[in-house]
BAZATI-862637 format. One record per residue: residue in three letters; x negated, y, z negated of N, C-alpha, C, O in turn. Coordinates in steps of 0.1 Angstrom, whole numbers, padded with zeros to 4 digits, always signed. Atoms other than C-alpha are relative to their C-alpha. Layout:
! BAZATI-862637
alaXYZXYZXYZXYZ
...
//
This chain:
! BAZATI-862637
met-0013+0007+0000-1366+0833-1085+0008+0004+0012+0009+0016+0015
leu-0008-0002-0012-1345+0829-1054+0014+0007-0004+0021+0002-0013
thr-0012-0008+0003-1316+0854-1055+0009+0002+0012+0005+0005+0023
ser-0010-0002-0010-1284+0855-1035+0003+0015+0001+0000+0023-0008
met-0004-0014-0002-1270+0888-1021+0015+0002-0004+0020+0013-0003
thr-0014+0000+0004-1235+0879-1033+0002+0000-0015-0004-0008-0022
gly-0002-0001+0015-1224+0890-1068+0011+0010-0004+0016+0017+0005
phe-0010-0009+0005-1200+0908-1090-0003+0004-0014-0008-0005-0022
gly+0002-0005+0014-1202+0929-1122+0010+0010-0004+0014+0019+0004
arg-0010-0010+0004-1177+0948-1142-0001+0002-0015-0002-0008-0023
val+0001-0003+0015-1180+0966-1176+0010+0011-0002+0010+0021+0005
his-0010-0010+0005-1153+0986-1194-0003+0003-0014-0005-0006-0022
lys+0003-0003+0014-1160+1005-1226+0009+0012-0004+0010+0022+0004
gln-0008-0011+0006-1137+1027-1247-0007+0008-0010-0013+0002-0019
phe+0006-0009+0010-1151+1057-1265+0011+0008-0007+0023+0005-0005
thr-0010-0007+0008-1134+1081-1289+0009+0009+0009+0022+0008+0008
asp-0008-0009-0008-1122+1106-1262+0002-0004+0014+0009+0002+0021
tyr+0000+0004-0014-1126+1087-1230-0004-0015+0001-0009-0021-0008
ser+0004+0014-0003-1131+1053-1214-0007+0000+0014-0003+0008+0023
ile+0008+0001-0012-1155+1043-1186+0001-0014+0005+0000-0024-0002
thr-0001+0013-0007-1150+1014-1161-0010+0000+0012-0008+0009+0021
val+0009+0001-0012-1178+1004-1137+0001-0014+0006+0000-0024-0001
glu-0001+0013-0007-1172+0977-1112-0008+0000+0013-0008+0010+0020
met+0008+0001-0012-1196+0966-1085+0000-0014+0006+0000-0024-0001
lys+0001+0012-0007-1198+0939-1059-0010+0001+0011-0011+0012+0017
ser+0010-0001-0010-1224+0930-1034+0001-0012+0010+0006-0023+0006
val-0001+0010-0011-1225+0911-1001-0013+0000+0008-0021+0010+0006
asn+0012+0000-0007-1253+0902-0977-0001+0011+0010+0009+0015+0016
his+0002-0011-0009-1268+0929-0956-0015+0000+0004-0023-0005-0004
arg+0014+0000-0004-1300+0933-0936-0009+0008-0008-0021+0005-0011
phe+0008-0009+0008-1312+0962-0957+0007+0002-0013+0015-0007-0017
cys-0007-0003+0013-1302+0977-0990+0009+0013+0001+0004+0023+0005
glu-0010-0011-0001-1271+0999-0990+0009+0001-0012+0015-0009-0015
val-0009-0002+0012-1253+1013-1020+0010+0011+0002+0006+0022+0004
asn-0011-0010-0002-1219+1030-1016+0007+0002-0014+0011-0008-0020
ile-0006-0003+0014-1206+1047-1048+0012+0009+0002+0012+0019+0008
arg-0012-0008+0001-1171+1059-1054+0002+0005-0014+0002-0003-0023
ile+0001-0006+0013-1171+1083-1082+0009+0012-0001+0011+0019+0009
pro-0008-0012+0001-1149+1111-1096-0008+0012+0005-0020+0013+0002
arg+0007-0012-0005-1157+1144-1079-0007+0009-0010-0016+0016-0007
gln+0006-0009+0010-1164+1161-1112-0014-0004-0004-0021+0004-0010
ile+0013+0005+0004-1195+1140-1117-0008-0004+0012-0017-0013+0011
met+0007+0003-0013-1208+1139-1081-0015+0002-0002-0023-0004+0005
leu+0014-0003+0002-1241+1154-1093-0007-0012-0006-0020-0012-0006
met+0007+0012+0007-1248+1121-1112-0002-0011+0010-0008-0021+0006
glu+0000+0011-0010-1245+1100-1080-0014-0005+0002-0017-0017+0002
glu+0013+0005-0003-1282+1099-1073-0007-0007-0012-0014-0017-0009
lys+0005+0007+0012-1291+1089-1109+0006-0014+0000-0001-0024-0004
ile-0007+0013+0000-1266+1061-1106-0006-0009+0010-0009-0021+0008
arg+0005+0007-0011-1280+1050-1073-0014-0006-0004-0018-0017-0002
lys+0014+0004+0004-1316+1049-1087+0001-0011-0010-0008-0020-0010
ser-0002+0011+0010-1304+1028-1117+0003-0013+0007-0003-0023+0002
ile-0004+0013-0006-1289+1002-1094-0012-0005+0008-0014-0017+0008
leu+0011+0005-0009-1319+1001-1070-0012-0005-0008-0021-0011-0003
thr+0010+0006+0009-1341+0992-1100+0001-0015+0000-0008-0022-0002
tyr-0002+0014+0001-1325+0958-1099+0004-0007+0013+0004-0019+0014
ile-0005+0005-0013-1312+0954-1063-0009+0005+0011-0011+0017+0012
gln+0009-0004-0011-1336+0954-1033+0006-0003+0014+0001+0003+0023
arg-0005+0003-0013-1314+0940-1006+0015-0004-0001+0019-0010-0011
gly-0015+0003+0001-1276+0937-0998+0008+0013+0000+0003+0024-0003
arg-0009-0012+0000-1246+0960-0995+0007-0001-0014+0014-0010-0017
val-0006-0001+0014-1234+0971-1030+0011+0011+0000+0008+0022+0004
glu-0011-0009+0002-1200+0987-1035+0002+0003-0015+0004-0007-0022
val-0001-0004+0014-1197+1006-1067+0013+0009-0002+0015+0018+0005
phe-0012-0007+0003-1164+1018-1082+0000+0005-0015-0002-0003-0024
ile+0001-0006+0013-1164+1042-1112+0012+0008-0003+0016+0017+0004
ser-0012-0007+0004-1134+1054-1131-0002+0005-0014-0007-0003-0023
ile+0001-0005+0014-1132+1076-1162+0014+0005-0004+0019+0014+0003
glu-0013-0004+0005-1100+1080-1182-0002+0009-0012-0011+0007-0020
gly+0000-0009+0011-1094+1109-1206-0003+0014+0005-0004+0017+0017
asn+0002-0014-0004-1099+1147-1206-0014+0005-0001-0017+0016-0003
ile+0014-0003+0002-1136+1145-1208-0006+0008+0013-0015+0016+0011
leu+0006-0006-0013-1142+1156-1171+0004+0015+0002-0004+0022+0007
ser-0005-0014-0002-1121+1188-1171+0011+0004-0009+0017-0005-0016
thr-0011-0005+0007-1096+1210-1188+0009+0009+0009+0004+0014+0019
lys-0009-0008-0008-1065+1228-1175+0002+0013-0007+0004+0014-0019
glu-0001-0013+0005-1061+1265-1179+0011+0008+0008+0011+0008+0020
leu-0010-0008-0006-1032+1288-1172-0005+0014+0004-0010+0021-0005
gln+0005-0013-0004-1041+1319-1152+0013+0008+0005+0021+0003+0012
val-0012-0009-0003-1016+1349-1149-0006+0011+0009-0016+0018+0005
glu+0003-0012-0008-1018+1375-1121+0007+0012-0006+0017+0016-0002
trp-0007-0010+0007-1011+1403-1145+0002+0013+0008+0012+0019+0006
glu-0002-0012-0009-1015+1431-1119+0013-0002+0008+0020+0007+0010
leu-0012+0003-0008-0988+1414-1098+0012+0001-0009+0023+0006-0005
val-0011+0000+0009-0966+1410-1129+0004+0015-0003+0015+0019-0004
asp-0002-0014+0003-0971+1447-1137+0008+0007+0011+0017+0015+0009
gln-0006-0006-0011-0961+1457-1102+0015-0004+0001+0023+0004+0005
tyr-0013+0005-0001-0930+1435-1103+0009+0007-0011+0020+0011-0008
tyr-0007-0006+0011-0920+1450-1137+0003+0015+0004+0014+0020+0002
asp-0002-0014-0004-0925+1486-1124+0010+0001+0011+0018+0011+0011
ala-0010+0000-0011-0905+1478-1093+0014-0002-0005+0023+0005-0001
leu-0014+0002+0005-0875+1465-1113+0004+0012-0008+0016+0017-0007
thr-0003-0012+0008-0877+1495-1137+0004+0012+0009+0014+0019+0007
glu-0003-0010-0009-0878+1519-1108+0013-0002+0008+0020+0008+0010
ala-0013+0003-0007-0849+1502-1090+0012+0003-0009+0022+0009-0004
arg-0011-0003+0009-0827+1506-1121+0002+0015-0001+0014+0020-0001
lys-0001-0015+0001-0835+1543-1123+0006+0006+0013+0015+0014+0013
arg-0004-0006-0013-0831+1550-1086+0015-0003+0003+0021+0006+0009
tyr-0013+0004-0003-0798+1532-1083+0010+0000-0011+0021-0005-0011
asn-0009-0001+0012-0784+1539-1118+0006-0014-0003+0018-0015-0006
leu-0004+0013+0003-0782+1502-1125+0000-0002-0015-0009+0002-0022
val-0001+0003+0014-0771+1490-1159+0000-0015-0001+0007-0022+0006
gly+0000+0014+0003-0779+1456-1172-0009-0003-0012-0013+0005-0020
glu+0007+0005+0011-0797+1435-1197-0015+0004+0002-0020+0007+0013
pro+0014-0003-0001-0833+1444-1206-0008-0011+0008-0004-0022+0009
ile+0008+0009-0008-0860+1428-1184-0006-0010-0010-0013-0006-0020
thr+0005+0010+0009-0869+1395-1201-0013-0007+0006-0017-0005+0018
val+0012+0007-0004-0901+1374-1200+0003-0011+0010-0004-0013+0020
glu-0004+0010-0009-0882+1346-1183+0001+0005+0014-0002-0001+0024
glu-0002-0006-0013-0873+1369-1155-0013+0004+0007-0015+0003+0019
leu+0013-0004-0005-0909+1382-1151-0007-0013+0005-0014-0012+0016
phe+0008+0011-0004-0923+1347-1149+0008-0010+0008+0004-0022+0010
arg-0009+0009-0008-0895+1332-1127-0008-0003+0013-0005-0014+0019
his+0006+0002-0012-0917+1336-1097-0014-0008-0002-0022-0004-0010
ser+0012+0008+0002-0945+1309-1093-0012+0007+0005-0023+0003+0002
glu+0011-0007-0005-0967+1334-1075-0008+0007-0011-0020+0010-0010
phe+0007-0007+0011-0975+1350-1109-0010-0008-0008-0019-0003-0014
thr+0008+0008+0008-0991+1320-1125-0005-0012+0008+0000-0016+0019
gln+0005+0012-0005-1012+1290-1116-0008-0007-0010-0015-0001-0019
ile+0008+0008+0010-1028+1261-1135-0013-0004+0007-0013-0010+0018
val+0013+0003-0006-1065+1258-1128-0008-0010-0008-0007-0010-0021
glu+0008+0010+0007-1087+1228-1136-0015+0004+0000-0021+0007+0010
lys+0014-0004+0002-1121+1236-1150-0008-0012-0005-0005-0019-0014
glu+0009+0011+0003-1149+1211-1151-0008+0003-0013-0011+0015-0017
lys+0007-0001+0013-1166+1204-1185-0013-0006+0001-0015-0016+0008
thr+0013+0006+0001-1202+1197-1191+0000-0009-0013+0004-0004-0024
his+0000+0009+0012-1207+1167-1214-0013-0009+0001-0012-0020+0008
pro+0012+0008-0001-1243+1154-1218+0001-0014-0005-0005-0023+0001
gln-0001+0013+0005-1232+1124-1238+0007-0009+0011+0004-0021+0011
leu-0006+0007-0010-1210+1113-1209-0010-0006+0010-0009-0018+0014
glu+0010+0005-0009-1240+1110-1186-0008-0012-0006-0010-0022+0001
met+0007+0011+0007-1258+1088-1211+0008-0012-0001+0003-0023+0002
asp-0009+0011+0001-1228+1066-1216+0002-0007+0013+0002-0019+0014
leu-0003+0005-0014-1221+1062-1179-0012-0008+0005-0011-0019+0010
leu+0012+0007-0005-1257+1053-1170-0003-0013-0007-0007-0023-0002
asp+0002+0012+0008-1258+1028-1198+0010-0011+0005+0006-0023+0006
ile-0010+0010-0005-1226+1011-1185-0003-0005+0014-0002-0016+0017
val+0005+0004-0014-1239+1012-1149-0011-0011-0001-0011-0021+0007
glu+0011+0010+0001-1270+0993-1160+0005-0013-0005+0001-0024+0000
lys-0005+0013+0005-1250+0967-1179+0008-0007+0012+0007-0019+0013
ala-0007+0006-0011-1228+0962-1148-0009-0006+0010-0006-0017+0016
val+0009+0005-0010-1257+0958-1124-0008-0012-0005-0011-0021+0003
leu+0007+0011+0006-1274+0934-1148+0010-0012+0001+0005-0024+0003
gln-0010+0011-0002-1242+0913-1147+0001-0004+0014+0001-0016+0017
leu+0001+0003-0014-1242+0915-1110-0012-0008+0004-0012-0018+0011
arg+0012+0007-0002-1278+0905-1109+0000-0014-0005-0005-0023+0002
glu-0001+0013+0005-1272+0875-1131+0008-0009+0009+0004-0021+0011
met-0008+0009-0008-1245+0862-1109-0007-0003+0013-0006-0014+0019
arg+0008+0002-0012-1267+0867-1078-0011-0011-0002-0014-0019+0007
gln+0010+0010+0003-1294+0846-1095+0005-0014-0001-0001-0023+0003
val-0006+0013+0001-1271+0818-1104+0004-0006+0014+0001-0017+0016
glu-0003+0005-0014-1258+0816-1068-0013-0003+0007-0013-0012+0016
gly+0013+0003-0007-1294+0818-1056-0005-0014-0003-0011-0020+0005
gln+0005+0013+0003-1303+0787-1075+0008-0011+0007+0003-0022+0010
gly-0008+0009-0008-1274+0769-1058-0004-0001+0014-0005-0012+0020
leu+0005+0000-0014-1286+0780-1024-0014-0007+0001-0017-0014+0010
leu+0013+0006+0001-1321+0769-1034+0001-0015+0001-0007-0022+0009
lys-0001+0015+0000-1310+0733-1040+0005-0005+0013+0000-0014+0019
asp-0005+0004-0014-1290+0731-1007-0011+0002+0010-0013-0007+0019
ile+0010-0002-0010-1318+0746-0987-0011-0011-0001-0016-0016+0010
lys+0010+0010+0001-1344+0722-1001+0005-0014+0005-0003-0021+0011
gln-0005+0013-0005-1322+0692-0993+0000+0000+0015-0004-0010+0021
asn+0000+0000-0015-1318+0703-0957-0015+0000+0005-0017-0006+0016
leu+0014+0000-0004-1356+0710-0954-0006-0013-0001-0014-0018+0007
thr+0005+0013+0002-1363+0676-0968+0004-0009+0012-0004-0017+0017
phe-0005+0007-0011-1341+0661-0941-0008+0003+0013-0012-0006+0020
ile+0007-0004-0012-1359+0681-0914-0015-0006+0000-0020-0010+0010
glu+0013+0005+0002-1393+0671-0928-0001-0015+0003-0010-0020+0010
glu+0000+0014-0002-1384+0634-0928+0003-0003+0015-0003-0013+0021
ser-0003+0002-0015-1370+0636-0892-0013+0003+0008-0015-0004+0018
ala+0012-0003-0007-1402+0653-0881-0010-0011-0001-0018-0014+0009
lys+0009+0012+0002-1422+0624-0895+0004-0011+0009-0005-0018+0015
gln-0004+0011-0009-1401+0599-0876-0003+0003+0014-0006-0006+0022
val+0003-0004-0014-1405+0619-0844-0015-0002+0002-0019-0006+0013
glu+0015+0002-0002-1443+0618-0850-0003-0014+0002-0012-0018+0009
glu+0003+0014-0001-1442+0581-0854+0005-0005+0014-0001-0015+0020
leu-0005+0005-0013-1421+0577-0822-0008+0006+0012-0008+0000+0023
ala+0006-0007-0011-1442+0601-0801-0010-0009+0008-0009-0009+0021
pro+0009+0008-0008-1470+0576-0791+0007-0010+0009+0002-0014+0020
ser-0007+0010-0008-1445+0550-0779+0006+0006+0013+0009-0001+0022
val-0006-0006-0012-1431+0575-0754-0009-0001+0012-0005-0005+0023
val+0010+0001-0010-1463+0575-0734-0002-0015+0005-0002-0018+0016
ser+0002+0014-0003-1468+0537-0736+0012-0005+0007+0010-0014+0016
ser-0012+0005-0007-1432+0531-0726+0000+0005+0014+0004-0002+0023
tyr+0000-0005-0014-1436+0554-0696-0010-0008+0008-0008-0011+0020
arg+0010+0007-0007-1468+0536-0686+0005-0014+0004+0003-0018+0015
asp-0006+0013-0003-1450+0502-0688+0010+0001+0012+0010-0007+0021
arg-0010-0002-0010-1421+0515-0667-0006+0003+0014-0002-0002+0024
leu+0007-0003-0013-1445+0530-0641-0007-0012+0006-0006-0014+0018
his+0007+0011-0005-1465+0499-0639+0009-0010+0006+0007-0016+0017
lys-0010+0009-0005-1434+0478-0634+0005+0004+0014+0007-0004+0023
lys-0005-0005-0013-1421+0500-0606-0010-0001+0011-0007-0005+0023
ile+0010+0002-0010-1454+0500-0588-0002-0014+0005-0004-0017+0017
val+0001+0014-0004-1456+0463-0589+0011-0004+0009+0009-0012+0018
glu-0012+0004-0008-1421+0460-0575-0002+0005+0015+0002-0001+0024
phe+0001-0006-0013-1429+0484-0546-0012-0004+0008-0012-0004+0020
thr+0012+0003-0007-1464+0473-0538-0003-0015+0000-0014-0019+0006
glu+0002+0015+0001-1460+0435-0544-0013-0003-0006-0020-0012-0002
gly+0011+0003+0008-1488+0435-0569-0013+0007+0003-0022+0006-0004
leu+0012-0008-0003-1513+0458-0553+0001+0013-0008+0008+0022-0005
ile+0000-0011+0010-1520+0482-0582-0013+0008+0000-0024+0002+0000
asp+0011-0009+0001-1542+0512-0582+0000+0005-0015+0007+0014-0018
glu+0000-0003+0014-1551+0514-0619-0004+0015-0002+0001+0021-0012
asn+0004-0014+0002-1568+0548-0615+0012+0009+0002+0014+0019-0005
arg-0011-0008-0003-1536+0562-0600+0010+0000-0012+0016+0010-0015
ile-0009+0002+0012-1515+0548-0629-0006+0009-0012+0002+0016-0018
leu+0006-0008+0011-1540+0563-0654+0002+0015+0002+0005+0022-0008
asn-0002-0014-0003-1538+0596-0637+0014+0005-0003+0016+0016-0009
glu-0014-0004+0002-1500+0597-0637+0004+0000-0015+0011+0009-0019
val-0002+0001+0014-1499+0586-0673-0006+0012-0008+0000+0017-0017
ala+0006-0011+0007-1523+0613-0683+0007+0013+0002+0009+0021-0007
ile-0008-0012-0002-1502+0640-0666+0012+0000-0008+0016+0010-0014
phe-0012+0001+0008-1471+0627-0683-0003+0002-0014+0005+0009-0021
ser+0003-0001+0014-1488+0625-0716-0002+0015-0004+0001+0019-0015
asp+0002-0014+0002-1499+0661-0713+0013+0008-0001+0014+0017-0009
lys-0013-0007-0001-1464+0673-0704+0009-0003-0012+0016+0005-0017
thr-0009+0004+0011-1448+0654-0733-0007+0000-0013-0001-0004-0023
asp+0007+0000+0012-1474+0660-0759+0007+0010-0010+0008+0022-0007
ile-0007-0008+0010-1456+0674-0790-0008+0001-0013-0002+0005-0023
ser+0008+0000+0012-1484+0672-0815-0002+0014-0006-0001+0016-0018
glu+0001-0014+0005-1489+0710-0817+0013+0005-0006+0013+0011-0017
glu-0013-0004+0006-1452+0715-0823+0002-0006-0013+0007+0000-0023
leu-0001+0007+0012-1452+0689-0850-0009+0006-0011-0005+0008-0023
thr+0009-0007+0010-1482+0706-0867+0005+0013-0004+0005+0016-0016
arg-0006-0013+0004-1465+0740-0866+0012-0002-0009+0014+0006-0018
ile-0012+0003+0008-1433+0725-0880-0005-0003-0015+0001+0002-0024
lys+0006+0003+0014-1454+0711-0910-0004+0013-0006-0002+0015-0018
ser+0005-0012+0005-1470+0745-0914+0012+0009-0005+0011+0015-0015
his-0011-0009+0003-1437+0764-0913+0008-0005-0013+0012+0002-0021
leu-0007+0005+0012-1421+0740-0938-0008+0002-0013-0002+0005-0023
ser+0009-0003+0011-1451+0744-0961+0002+0014-0005+0003+0016-0017
gln-0002-0015+0003-1447+0782-0960+0014+0002-0006+0016+0010-0015
phe-0014-0001+0004-1409+0778-0965+0001-0004-0015+0006+0003-0023
tyr+0000+0005+0014-1414+0757-0997-0007+0010-0009-0003+0012-0021
lys+0008-0009+0008-1441+0781-1010+0008+0013-0003+0008+0018-0014
ala-0008-0012+0002-1417+0811-1005+0011-0003-0010+0015+0006-0018
leu-0012+0004+0009-1388+0793-1022-0005-0001-0015+0003+0003-0024
asp+0005+0002+0014-1409+0784-1053-0009+0011-0005-0013+0010-0017
gly+0009-0011+0004-1430+0816-1054+0007+0010-0010+0019+0008-0012
asp-0005-0011+0009-1426+0846-1077+0006+0012+0007+0011+0021+0001
glu-0004-0012-0008-1418+0870-1049+0015+0001-0001+0022-0009+0002
gln-0015-0001+0002-1383+0884-1055+0008+0001+0013+0018-0005+0014
val-0007-0002-0012-1374+0895-1020-0006-0008+0011-0017-0005+0016
val+0006+0010-0010-1380+0866-0995+0009-0002+0011+0006-0010+0020
gly-0010+0003-0011-1349+0867-0973-0005+0002+0014-0003-0007+0022
arg+0005-0003-0014-1365+0883-0943-0011-0010+0004-0011-0014+0016
lys+0010+0010-0003-1395+0860-0945+0006-0014+0003+0001-0020+0013
leu-0007+0013-0002-1373+0829-0947+0007+0000+0014+0007-0010+0021
asp-0008-0002-0012-1352+0842-0918-0010-0002+0012-0007-0008+0022
phe+0010+0001-0010-1384+0845-0897-0005-0015+0002-0006-0020+0013
leu+0004+0014+0000-1395+0810-0906+0010-0009+0006+0007-0019+0013
val-0011+0008-0006-1361+0796-0896-0001+0002+0015+0001-0008+0023
gln+0001-0002-0014-1365+0812-0862-0012-0008+0006-0011-0013+0017
glu+0012+0007-0005-1400+0797-0858+0003-0015+0001-0001-0022+0010
leu-0003+0015+0000-1388+0762-0868+0010-0003+0011+0008-0014+0018
asn-0010+0002-0011-1359+0765-0843-0008+0000+0013-0004-0009+0022
arg+0008-0001-0012-1384+0774-0816-0008-0013+0003-0008-0019+0014
glu+0008+0012-0001-1406+0744-0823+0009-0013+0003+0005-0022+0011
ile-0009+0012-0002-1377+0719-0825+0006+0000+0014+0007-0010+0020
asn-0005-0001-0014-1363+0732-0792-0010-0005+0010-0007-0012+0019
thr+0011+0004-0009-1397+0727-0776-0001-0015+0000-0004-0021+0011
ile+0001+0015+0001-1399+0691-0789+0012-0006+0008+0010-0016+0016
gly-0011+0005-0007-1364+0685-0775-0002+0000+0016+0003-0009+0023
ser+0002-0001-0015-1374+0697-0740-0012-0008+0005-0012-0011+0017
lys+0013+0007-0004-1408+0679-0739+0000-0015-0003-0006-0022+0005
ala+0002+0014+0004-1402+0646-0756+0004-0011+0010-0003-0021+0011
asn-0004+0010-0010-1383+0628-0729+0003-0014-0005-0001-0024+0000
asp-0003+0013+0006-1370+0601-0752+0013+0002-0008+0015+0012-0014
val-0014+0000+0005-1335+0593-0763+0000+0000-0015+0008+0007-0022
phe+0001+0001+0015-1345+0585-0799-0005+0013-0006+0000+0018-0016
ile+0005-0013+0004-1365+0617-0803+0011+0010+0001+0012+0019-0007
ala-0011-0009-0002-1336+0636-0788+0010+0000-0011+0016+0010-0015
glu-0010+0002+0011-1313+0622-0815-0005+0007-0012+0002+0014-0019
his+0006-0007+0012-1337+0634-0842+0000+0015+0001+0003+0022-0008
val+0000-0014-0002-1339+0668-0826+0014+0006-0002+0015+0017-0009
val-0014-0005+0002-1301+0672-0826+0003+0001-0015+0009+0010-0020
asn-0002+0000+0014-1300+0662-0863-0008+0011-0007-0003+0018-0016
met+0008-0010+0006-1328+0686-0872+0006+0014+0003+0006+0023-0006
lys-0006-0013-0003-1311+0715-0854+0013+0002-0008+0016+0013-0012
thr-0012-0002+0008-1279+0708-0872-0003+0004-0015+0004+0013-0020
lys+0004-0003+0014-1296+0709-0906-0006+0014+0000-0004+0022-0010
leu+0006-0013+0000-1316+0740-0896+0011+0011+0001+0009+0022-0004
glu-0011-0010-0002-1284+0758-0886+0007+0003-0014+0010+0014-0017
lys-0005-0002+0014-1271+0752-0922-0010+0009-0008-0006+0017-0016
val+0010-0008+0008-1304+0766-0936+0001+0014+0004+0000+0023-0004
lys-0001-0013-0005-1300+0796-0914+0011+0008-0006+0010+0020-0010
glu-0011-0007+0007-1266+0804-0928-0003+0003-0014+0001+0013-0019
gln+0003-0002+0014-1279+0800-0963-0010+0011-0002-0009+0019-0012
val+0011-0010+0002-1310+0821-0958+0006+0014+0003+0000+0024-0003
gln-0005-0013-0003-1289+0850-0944+0007+0006-0013+0010+0018-0013
asn-0006-0006+0012-1274+0854-0979-0011+0001-0012-0007+0002-0023
ile+0011-0001+0010-1308+0855-0997-0006+0013+0000-0009+0019+0010
glu+0006-0013+0001-1322+0887-1010-0014+0001+0005-0020+0012+0005
//
């Protein structure tokens, strides 16, 4: 099945203590590239997530965004620098004795007035169930993405075949016109020789000139190769091979080469018109093929 490289998938699921949202989008790319944005607390899971995505995606740039809401990833803990608190308390006590100071007893609020004594530390939590849930949602999101890519691929398939049919029909018309190019040249050459020689015609010279012209303008090989390339194109489009984008891109380049050669060799205004039309359609095929996996 022909698959596009453009797609989108999003899955959100609420659990008892947390919720997970996985969103991914893909665009065309020469190779396969997966960029994952993930909370730092679960960075160790990144490679497993990547492998899960690569099971279904072989080509294209995929951007993945993962968010997890809830206290599942970490807990906050208050840490007290008790040694520093003890030193502060001892210093206050010593100061009162040394300077005969009278005042209220030292309170807890006074001891913890300074922020240097405490800090809130975030500790990561291990949660095996989270990994299972996350990988399950990633798979569902990538399947959603894959489905969209397949739907778009079928649209591309229809357009590509229409353009290829046009090119195929134009090539047939060029093939029908090709013999008339040589005969038309022979008639023009014969007429000019008659005008300049007043009827004295060297048939052998004419045949020789026509043979040289025929060899220069022969496009039979190019037409044969166009037929072969188109046949391979259709076979790739209708085949079971999943990743055909690079192959189709190569065939587009080869078709373009043969069409250009026909345009430079044909030496006929009607064939030149068909060449322009074929190149226009082939350019559309090229744009469509660049988005195929």
